[in-house]
N, CA, C and O atoms as a Tripos MOL2 file, in Angstrom:
@<TRIPOS>MOLECULE
protein
  228   227    57     0     0
PROTEIN
NO_CHARGES

@<TRIPOS>ATOM
      1 N           4.3810    7.9010   -2.0110 N.3       1 MET1
      2 CA          5.3000    8.3840   -1.0090 C.3       1 MET1
      3 C           5.0140    9.8410   -0.6730 C.2       1 MET1
      4 O           5.2610   10.2880    0.4470 O.2       1 MET1
      5 N           4.4980   10.5690   -1.6370 N.am      2 ALA2
      6 CA          4.2010   11.9780   -1.3900 C.3       2 ALA2
      7 C           3.1330   12.1270   -0.3150 C.2       2 ALA2
      8 O           3.2160   13.0240    0.5240 O.2       2 ALA2
      9 N           2.1310   11.2520   -0.3360 N.am      3 ASP3
     10 CA          1.0870   11.3040    0.6960 C.3       3 ASP3
     11 C           1.6740   11.0410    2.0740 C.2       3 ASP3
     12 O           1.3310   11.7170    3.0440 O.2       3 ASP3
     13 N           2.5460   10.0700    2.1520 N.am      4 SER4
     14 CA          3.1870    9.7420    3.4260 C.3       4 SER4
     15 C           4.0220   10.9220    3.9230 C.2       4 SER4
     16 O           4.0400   11.2160    5.1180 O.2       4 SER4
     17 N           4.7000   11.5820    3.0180 N.am      5 TYR5
     18 CA          5.5100   12.7490    3.3850 C.3       5 TYR5
     19 C           4.6250   13.8790    3.9110 C.2       5 TYR5
     20 O           4.9470   14.5150    4.9160 O.2       5 TYR5
     21 N           3.5080   14.1220    3.2220 N.am      6 ARG6
     22 CA          2.5890   15.1740    3.6680 C.3       6 ARG6
     23 C           2.0240   14.8630    5.0470 C.2       6 ARG6
     24 O           1.8860   15.7570    5.8810 O.2       6 ARG6
     25 N           1.7010   13.6040    5.2850 N.am      7 LYS7
     26 CA          1.1930   13.2120    6.6030 C.3       7 LYS7
     27 C           2.2450   13.4590    7.6770 C.2       7 LYS7
     28 O           1.9240   13.8950    8.7830 O.2       7 LYS7
     29 N           3.4940   13.1810    7.3480 N.am      8 GLN8
     30 CA          4.5690   13.4280    8.3100 C.3       8 GLN8
     31 C           4.7180   14.9240    8.5980 C.2       8 GLN8
     32 O           4.9880   15.3170    9.7330 O.2       8 GLN8
     33 N           4.5460   15.7390    7.5870 N.am      9 LEU9
     34 CA          4.6550   17.1880    7.7880 C.3       9 LEU9
     35 C           3.5400   17.7130    8.6830 C.2       9 LEU9
     36 O           3.7470   18.6380    9.4690 O.2       9 LEU9
     37 N           2.3540   17.1180    8.5600 N.am     10 ASP10
     38 CA          1.1960   17.5740    9.3310 C.3      10 ASP10
     39 C           1.1670   17.0310   10.7510 C.2      10 ASP10
     40 O           0.4750   17.5850   11.6060 O.2      10 ASP10
     41 N           1.9000   15.9650   11.0170 N.am     11 ASP11
     42 CA          1.8540   15.3170   12.3330 C.3      11 ASP11
     43 C           3.0950   15.7010   13.1420 C.2      11 ASP11
     44 O           4.2100   15.3340   12.7710 O.2      11 ASP11
     45 N           2.9150   16.4320   14.2360 N.am     12 PRO12
     46 CA          4.0750   16.8890   15.0120 C.3      12 PRO12
     47 C           4.8570   15.7540   15.6830 C.2      12 PRO12
     48 O           6.0060   15.9560   16.0760 O.2      12 PRO12
     49 N           4.2670   14.5860   15.8190 N.am     13 SER13
     50 CA          4.9870   13.4800   16.4670 C.3      13 SER13
     51 C           6.1700   12.9920   15.6290 C.2      13 SER13
     52 O           7.0710   12.3400   16.1560 O.2      13 SER13
     53 N           6.1760   13.2990   14.3400 N.am     14 PHE14
     54 CA          7.2810   12.8870   13.4750 C.3      14 PHE14
     55 C           8.4890   13.8060   13.6040 C.2      14 PHE14
     56 O           9.5790   13.4590   13.1490 O.2      14 PHE14
     57 N           8.3160   14.9500   14.2060 N.am     15 LYS15
     58 CA          9.4060   15.9250   14.3170 C.3      15 LYS15
     59 C          10.5820   15.3930   15.1380 C.2      15 LYS15
     60 O          11.7220   15.8100   14.9350 O.2      15 LYS15
     61 N          10.3030   14.4690   16.0660 N.am     16 ASP16
     62 CA         11.3580   13.9230   16.9220 C.3      16 ASP16
     63 C          12.1660   12.8150   16.2500 C.2      16 ASP16
     64 O          13.1930   12.3900   16.7810 O.2      16 ASP16
     65 N          11.7150   12.3470   15.0940 N.am     17 LEU17
     66 CA         12.4100   11.2600   14.4030 C.3      17 LEU17
     67 C          13.5200   11.8100   13.5090 C.2      17 LEU17
     68 O          13.4390   12.9310   13.0080 O.2      17 LEU17
     69 N          14.5430   11.0040   13.3250 N.am     18 SER18
     70 CA         15.6330   11.3960   12.4250 C.3      18 SER18
     71 C          15.1730   11.2580   10.9730 C.2      18 SER18
     72 O          14.1400   10.6540   10.6840 O.2      18 SER18
     73 N          15.9600   11.8270   10.0790 N.am     19 PHE19
     74 CA         15.6590   11.7120    8.6520 C.3      19 PHE19
     75 C          15.5780   10.2500    8.2380 C.2      19 PHE19
     76 O          14.6650    9.8600    7.5100 O.2      19 PHE19
     77 N          16.5320    9.4380    8.6980 N.am     20 GLU20
     78 CA         16.5670    8.0270    8.3260 C.3      20 GLU20
     79 C          15.3140    7.2980    8.8030 C.2      20 GLU20
     80 O          14.7630    6.4700    8.0790 O.2      20 GLU20
     81 N          14.8640    7.6020   10.0160 N.am     21 GLU21
     82 CA         13.6570    6.9560   10.5410 C.3      21 GLU21
     83 C          12.4220    7.3740    9.7450 C.2      21 GLU21
     84 O          11.5820    6.5430    9.4000 O.2      21 GLU21
     85 N          12.3260    8.6510    9.4630 N.am     22 ARG22
     86 CA         11.1820    9.1460    8.6880 C.3      22 ARG22
     87 C          11.1940    8.5770    7.2730 C.2      22 ARG22
     88 O          10.1550    8.1710    6.7530 O.2      22 ARG22
     89 N          12.3680    8.5490    6.6560 N.am     23 PHE23
     90 CA         12.4660    8.0060    5.3030 C.3      23 PHE23
     91 C          12.1370    6.5180    5.3030 C.2      23 PHE23
     92 O          11.4560    6.0310    4.4010 O.2      23 PHE23
     93 N          12.6160    5.7970    6.3090 N.am     24 GLY24
     94 CA         12.3100    4.3760    6.4270 C.3      24 GLY24
     95 C          10.8170    4.1260    6.5540 C.2      24 GLY24
     96 O          10.2930    3.1810    5.9630 O.2      24 GLY24
     97 N          10.1360    4.9550    7.3120 N.am     25 LEU25
     98 CA          8.6810    4.8230    7.4420 C.3      25 LEU25
     99 C           7.9820    5.0690    6.1070 C.2      25 LEU25
    100 O           7.0190    4.3810    5.7670 O.2      25 LEU25
    101 N           8.4730    6.0550    5.3550 N.am     26 MET26
    102 CA          7.8750    6.3240    4.0430 C.3      26 MET26
    103 C           8.0900    5.1490    3.0940 C.2      26 MET26
    104 O           7.1820    4.7710    2.3530 O.2      26 MET26
    105 N           9.2840    4.5760    3.1140 N.am     27 VAL27
    106 CA          9.5780    3.4330    2.2480 C.3      27 VAL27
    107 C           8.7140    2.2390    2.6450 C.2      27 VAL27
    108 O           8.1640    1.5580    1.7790 O.2      27 VAL27
    109 N           8.5900    1.9810    3.9360 N.am     28 ASP28
    110 CA          7.7540    0.8730    4.4070 C.3      28 ASP28
    111 C           6.2980    1.0590    3.9980 C.2      28 ASP28
    112 O           5.6380    0.1080    3.5810 O.2      28 ASP28
    113 N           5.8030    2.2810    4.1180 N.am     29 THR29
    114 CA          4.4210    2.5730    3.7390 C.3      29 THR29
    115 C           4.2130    2.3570    2.2480 C.2      29 THR29
    116 O           3.2040    1.7830    1.8380 O.2      29 THR29
    117 N           5.1500    2.8090    1.4430 N.am     30 GLU30
    118 CA          5.0490    2.6420   -0.0110 C.3      30 GLU30
    119 C           5.1140    1.1670   -0.3960 C.2      30 GLU30
    120 O           4.3610    0.7190   -1.2610 O.2      30 GLU30
    121 N           6.0020    0.4180    0.2360 N.am     31 TRP31
    122 CA          6.1200   -1.0120   -0.0560 C.3      31 TRP31
    123 C           4.8080   -1.7270    0.2710 C.2      31 TRP31
    124 O           4.3310   -2.5470   -0.5140 O.2      31 TRP31
    125 N           4.2280   -1.4150    1.4300 N.am     32 ALA32
    126 CA          2.9700   -2.0460    1.8390 C.3      32 ALA32
    127 C           1.8390   -1.6680    0.8840 C.2      32 ALA32
    128 O           1.0050   -2.5080    0.5480 O.2      32 ALA32
    129 N           1.8080   -0.4100    0.4480 N.am     33 ARG33
    130 CA          0.7690    0.0290   -0.4840 C.3      33 ARG33
    131 C           0.8650   -0.7300   -1.8070 C.2      33 ARG33
    132 O          -0.1460   -1.1780   -2.3490 O.2      33 ARG33
    133 N           2.0760   -0.8680   -2.3160 N.am     34 ARG34
    134 CA          2.2570   -1.5870   -3.5820 C.3      34 ARG34
    135 C           1.9050   -3.0650   -3.4400 C.2      34 ARG34
    136 O           1.2850   -3.6460   -4.3310 O.2      34 ARG34
    137 N           2.3000   -3.6710   -2.3250 N.am     35 LYS35
    138 CA          1.9910   -5.0790   -2.0870 C.3      35 LYS35
    139 C           0.4750   -5.2750   -1.9960 C.2      35 LYS35
    140 O          -0.0640   -6.2230   -2.5660 O.2      35 LYS35
    141 N          -0.2050   -4.3870   -1.2860 N.am     36 ASN36
    142 CA         -1.6590   -4.4790   -1.1570 C.3      36 ASN36
    143 C          -2.3540   -4.2970   -2.4990 C.2      36 ASN36
    144 O          -3.3280   -4.9910   -2.7910 O.2      36 ASN36
    145 N          -1.8630   -3.3710   -3.3180 N.am     37 ASN37
    146 CA         -2.4420   -3.1760   -4.6460 C.3      37 ASN37
    147 C          -2.2580   -4.4200   -5.5070 C.2      37 ASN37
    148 O          -3.1710   -4.8220   -6.2280 O.2      37 ASN37
    149 N          -1.0860   -5.0230   -5.4310 N.am     38 LYS38
    150 CA         -0.8230   -6.2300   -6.2080 C.3      38 LYS38
    151 C          -1.7610   -7.3580   -5.7770 C.2      38 LYS38
    152 O          -2.3170   -8.0650   -6.6170 O.2      38 LYS38
    153 N          -1.9320   -7.5210   -4.4740 N.am     39 LEU39
    154 CA         -2.8350   -8.5550   -3.9680 C.3      39 LEU39
    155 C          -4.2760   -8.2870   -4.3830 C.2      39 LEU39
    156 O          -5.0070   -9.2200   -4.7150 O.2      39 LEU39
    157 N          -4.6890   -7.0320   -4.3680 N.am     40 ALA40
    158 CA         -6.0530   -6.6870   -4.7740 C.3      40 ALA40
    159 C          -6.2940   -7.0710   -6.2320 C.2      40 ALA40
    160 O          -7.3560   -7.5940   -6.5700 O.2      40 ALA40
    161 N          -5.3180   -6.8150   -7.0890 N.am     41 VAL41
    162 CA         -5.4430   -7.1830   -8.5030 C.3      41 VAL41
    163 C          -5.4990   -8.7020   -8.6480 C.2      41 VAL41
    164 O          -6.3040   -9.2180   -9.4230 O.2      41 VAL41
    165 N          -4.6580   -9.4180   -7.9160 N.am     42 LEU42
    166 CA         -4.6690  -10.8760   -7.9920 C.3      42 LEU42
    167 C          -6.0100  -11.4510   -7.5380 C.2      42 LEU42
    168 O          -6.5370  -12.3680   -8.1690 O.2      42 LEU42
    169 N          -6.5600  -10.9210   -6.4540 N.am     43 PHE43
    170 CA         -7.8580  -11.3910   -5.9760 C.3      43 PHE43
    171 C          -8.9610  -11.0680   -6.9750 C.2      43 PHE43
    172 O          -9.8610  -11.8790   -7.1940 O.2      43 PHE43
    173 N          -8.8940   -9.8960   -7.5740 N.am     44 GLU44
    174 CA         -9.8910   -9.5140   -8.5700 C.3      44 GLU44
    175 C          -9.8260  -10.4580   -9.7670 C.2      44 GLU44
    176 O         -10.8590  -10.9040  -10.2650 O.2      44 GLU44
    177 N          -8.6200  -10.7610  -10.2280 N.am     45 ASN45
    178 CA         -8.4560  -11.6900  -11.3480 C.3      45 ASN45
    179 C          -8.9370  -13.0810  -10.9770 C.2      45 ASN45
    180 O          -9.5670  -13.7590  -11.7890 O.2      45 ASN45
    181 N          -8.6450  -13.5080   -9.7650 N.am     46 GLN46
    182 CA         -9.0830  -14.8220   -9.3100 C.3      46 GLN46
    183 C         -10.6080  -14.8900   -9.3000 C.2      46 GLN46
    184 O         -11.1860  -15.8810   -9.7470 O.2      46 GLN46
    185 N         -11.2570  -13.8560   -8.7990 N.am     47 ASN47
    186 CA        -12.7180  -13.8410   -8.7610 C.3      47 ASN47
    187 C         -13.3040  -13.8600  -10.1620 C.2      47 ASN47
    188 O         -14.3330  -14.4970  -10.3870 O.2      47 ASN47
    189 N         -12.6760  -13.1810  -11.1040 N.am     48 SER48
    190 CA        -13.1420  -13.1830  -12.4880 C.3      48 SER48
    191 C         -13.0230  -14.5740  -13.0920 C.2      48 SER48
    192 O         -13.9270  -15.0290  -13.7920 O.2      48 SER48
    193 N         -11.9290  -15.2400  -12.8280 N.am     49 ILE49
    194 CA        -11.7240  -16.5950  -13.3480 C.3      49 ILE49
    195 C         -12.7400  -17.5490  -12.7380 C.2      49 ILE49
    196 O         -13.3190  -18.3730  -13.4470 O.2      49 ILE49
    197 N         -12.9620  -17.4480  -11.4370 N.am     50 LEU50
    198 CA        -13.9350  -18.3170  -10.7780 C.3      50 LEU50
    199 C         -15.3400  -18.0740  -11.3110 C.2      50 LEU50
    200 O         -16.0980  -19.0250  -11.5000 O.2      50 LEU50
    201 N         -15.6990  -16.8290  -11.5550 N.am     51 ALA51
    202 CA        -17.0190  -16.5140  -12.1030 C.3      51 ALA51
    203 C         -17.1590  -17.0880  -13.5030 C.2      51 ALA51
    204 O         -18.2170  -17.6090  -13.8560 O.2      51 ALA51
    205 N         -16.1040  -16.9970  -14.3030 N.am     52 MET52
    206 CA        -16.1450  -17.5410  -15.6530 C.3      52 MET52
    207 C         -16.3060  -19.0570  -15.6100 C.2      52 MET52
    208 O         -17.1060  -19.6180  -16.3590 O.2      52 MET52
    209 N         -15.5570  -19.7170  -14.7440 N.am     53 LEU53
    210 CA        -15.6570  -21.1690  -14.6260 C.3      53 LEU53
    211 C         -17.0270  -21.5890  -14.1130 C.2      53 LEU53
    212 O         -17.5770  -22.5920  -14.5690 O.2      53 LEU53
    213 N         -17.5780  -20.8450  -13.1850 N.am     54 ALA54
    214 CA        -18.8990  -21.1670  -12.6450 C.3      54 ALA54
    215 C         -19.9710  -21.0220  -13.7150 C.2      54 ALA54
    216 O         -20.9450  -21.7750  -13.7180 O.2      54 ALA54
    217 N         -19.8090  -20.0730  -14.6160 N.am     55 SER55
    218 CA        -20.8110  -19.8760  -15.6660 C.3      55 SER55
    219 C         -20.7650  -20.9990  -16.7010 C.2      55 SER55
    220 O         -21.7370  -21.2040  -17.4280 O.2      55 SER55
    221 N         -19.6720  -21.7120  -16.7770 N.am     56 ARG56
    222 CA        -19.5440  -22.8170  -17.7370 C.3      56 ARG56
    223 C         -20.1900  -24.1020  -17.2250 C.2      56 ARG56
    224 O         -20.4600  -25.0230  -17.9950 O.2      56 ARG56
    225 N         -20.4310  -24.1490  -15.9300 N.am     57 ILE57
    226 CA        -20.9880  -25.3820  -15.3410 C.3      57 ILE57
    227 C         -22.4750  -25.4330  -15.5360 C.2      57 ILE57
    228 O         -23.1210  -26.3900  -15.1100 O.2      57 ILE57
@<TRIPOS>BOND
     1     1     2 1
     2     2     3 1
     3     3     4 2
     4     3     5 am
     5     5     6 1
     6     6     7 1
     7     7     8 2
     8     7     9 am
     9     9    10 1
    10    10    11 1
    11    11    12 2
    12    11    13 am
    13    13    14 1
    14    14    15 1
    15    15    16 2
    16    15    17 am
    17    17    18 1
    18    18    19 1
    19    19    20 2
    20    19    21 am
    21    21    22 1
    22    22    23 1
    23    23    24 2
    24    23    25 am
    25    25    26 1
    26    26    27 1
    27    27    28 2
    28    27    29 am
    29    29    30 1
    30    30    31 1
    31    31    32 2
    32    31    33 am
    33    33    34 1
    34    34    35 1
    35    35    36 2
    36    35    37 am
    37    37    38 1
    38    38    39 1
    39    39    40 2
    40    39    41 am
    41    41    42 1
    42    42    43 1
    43    43    44 2
    44    43    45 am
    45    45    46 1
    46    46    47 1
    47    47    48 2
    48    47    49 am
    49    49    50 1
    50    50    51 1
    51    51    52 2
    52    51    53 am
    53    53    54 1
    54    54    55 1
    55    55    56 2
    56    55    57 am
    57    57    58 1
    58    58    59 1
    59    59    60 2
    60    59    61 am
    61    61    62 1
    62    62    63 1
    63    63    64 2
    64    63    65 am
    65    65    66 1
    66    66    67 1
    67    67    68 2
    68    67    69 am
    69    69    70 1
    70    70    71 1
    71    71    72 2
    72    71    73 am
    73    73    74 1
    74    74    75 1
    75    75    76 2
    76    75    77 am
    77    77    78 1
    78    78    79 1
    79    79    80 2
    80    79    81 am
    81    81    82 1
    82    82    83 1
    83    83    84 2
    84    83    85 am
    85    85    86 1
    86    86    87 1
    87    87    88 2
    88    87    89 am
    89    89    90 1
    90    90    91 1
    91    91    92 2
    92    91    93 am
    93    93    94 1
    94    94    95 1
    95    95    96 2
    96    95    97 am
    97    97    98 1
    98    98    99 1
    99    99   100 2
   100    99   101 am
   101   101   102 1
   102   102   103 1
   103   103   104 2
   104   103   105 am
   105   105   106 1
   106   106   107 1
   107   107   108 2
   108   107   109 am
   109   109   110 1
   110   110   111 1
   111   111   112 2
   112   111   113 am
   113   113   114 1
   114   114   115 1
   115   115   116 2
   116   115   117 am
   117   117   118 1
   118   118   119 1
   119   119   120 2
   120   119   121 am
   121   121   122 1
   122   122   123 1
   123   123   124 2
   124   123   125 am
   125   125   126 1
   126   126   127 1
   127   127   128 2
   128   127   129 am
   129   129   130 1
   130   130   131 1
   131   131   132 2
   132   131   133 am
   133   133   134 1
   134   134   135 1
   135   135   136 2
   136   135   137 am
   137   137   138 1
   138   138   139 1
   139   139   140 2
   140   139   141 am
   141   141   142 1
   142   142   143 1
   143   143   144 2
   144   143   145 am
   145   145   146 1
   146   146   147 1
   147   147   148 2
   148   147   149 am
   149   149   150 1
   150   150   151 1
   151   151   152 2
   152   151   153 am
   153   153   154 1
   154   154   155 1
   155   155   156 2
   156   155   157 am
   157   157   158 1
   158   158   159 1
   159   159   160 2
   160   159   161 am
   161   161   162 1
   162   162   163 1
   163   163   164 2
   164   163   165 am
   165   165   166 1
   166   166   167 1
   167   167   168 2
   168   167   169 am
   169   169   170 1
   170   170   171 1
   171   171   172 2
   172   171   173 am
   173   173   174 1
   174   174   175 1
   175   175   176 2
   176   175   177 am
   177   177   178 1
   178   178   179 1
   179   179   180 2
   180   179   181 am
   181   181   182 1
   182   182   183 1
   183   183   184 2
   184   183   185 am
   185   185   186 1
   186   186   187 1
   187   187   188 2
   188   187   189 am
   189   189   190 1
   190   190   191 1
   191   191   192 2
   192   191   193 am
   193   193   194 1
   194   194   195 1
   195   195   196 2
   196   195   197 am
   197   197   198 1
   198   198   199 1
   199   199   200 2
   200   199   201 am
   201   201   202 1
   202   202   203 1
   203   203   204 2
   204   203   205 am
   205   205   206 1
   206   206   207 1
   207   207   208 2
   208   207   209 am
   209   209   210 1
   210   210   211 1
   211   211   212 2
   212   211   213 am
   213   213   214 1
   214   214   215 1
   215   215   216 2
   216   215   217 am
   217   217   218 1
   218   218   219 1
   219   219   220 2
   220   219   221 am
   221   221   222 1
   222   222   223 1
   223   223   224 2
   224   223   225 am
   225   225   226 1
   226   226   227 1
   227   227   228 2
@<TRIPOS>SUBSTRUCTURE
     1 MET1         2 RESIDUE 1 A MET
     2 ALA2         6 RESIDUE 1 A ALA
     3 ASP3        10 RESIDUE 1 A ASP
     4 SER4        14 RESIDUE 1 A SER
     5 TYR5        18 RESIDUE 1 A TYR
     6 ARG6        22 RESIDUE 1 A ARG
     7 LYS7        26 RESIDUE 1 A LYS
     8 GLN8        30 RESIDUE 1 A GLN
     9 LEU9        34 RESIDUE 1 A LEU
    10 ASP10       38 RESIDUE 1 A ASP
    11 ASP11       42 RESIDUE 1 A ASP
    12 PRO12       46 RESIDUE 1 A PRO
    13 SER13       50 RESIDUE 1 A SER
    14 PHE14       54 RESIDUE 1 A PHE
    15 LYS15       58 RESIDUE 1 A LYS
    16 ASP16       62 RESIDUE 1 A ASP
    17 LEU17       66 RESIDUE 1 A LEU
    18 SER18       70 RESIDUE 1 A SER
    19 PHE19       74 RESIDUE 1 A PHE
    20 GLU20       78 RESIDUE 1 A GLU
    21 GLU21       82 RESIDUE 1 A GLU
    22 ARG22       86 RESIDUE 1 A ARG
    23 PHE23       90 RESIDUE 1 A PHE
    24 GLY24       94 RESIDUE 1 A GLY
    25 LEU25       98 RESIDUE 1 A LEU
    26 MET26      102 RESIDUE 1 A MET
    27 VAL27      106 RESIDUE 1 A VAL
    28 ASP28      110 RESIDUE 1 A ASP
    29 THR29      114 RESIDUE 1 A THR
    30 GLU30      118 RESIDUE 1 A GLU
    31 TRP31      122 RESIDUE 1 A TRP
    32 ALA32      126 RESIDUE 1 A ALA
    33 ARG33      130 RESIDUE 1 A ARG
    34 ARG34      134 RESIDUE 1 A ARG
    35 LYS35      138 RESIDUE 1 A LYS
    36 ASN36      142 RESIDUE 1 A ASN
    37 ASN37      146 RESIDUE 1 A ASN
    38 LYS38      150 RESIDUE 1 A LYS
    39 LEU39      154 RESIDUE 1 A LEU
    40 ALA40      158 RESIDUE 1 A ALA
    41 VAL41      162 RESIDUE 1 A VAL
    42 LEU42      166 RESIDUE 1 A LEU
    43 PHE43      170 RESIDUE 1 A PHE
    44 GLU44      174 RESIDUE 1 A GLU
    45 ASN45      178 RESIDUE 1 A ASN
    46 GLN46      182 RESIDUE 1 A GLN
    47 ASN47      186 RESIDUE 1 A ASN
    48 SER48      190 RESIDUE 1 A SER
    49 ILE49      194 RESIDUE 1 A ILE
    50 LEU50      198 RESIDUE 1 A LEU
    51 ALA51      202 RESIDUE 1 A ALA
    52 MET52      206 RESIDUE 1 A MET
    53 LEU53      210 RESIDUE 1 A LEU
    54 ALA54      214 RESIDUE 1 A ALA
    55 SER55      218 RESIDUE 1 A SER
    56 ARG56      222 RESIDUE 1 A ARG
    57 ILE57      226 RESIDUE 1 A ILE
């Protein structure tokens, strides 16, 4: 969330948004980042399992 906040500080287009809108954008960005990280780990684990199974054949 800190990165998102810094980006908002550097971008003048965010100055016109209310606190609630800016905070909502930060929360949405953080949620998406966490979801993407979780999916990346799941895909990595899936690929490891598939590689292990392929080596047994």
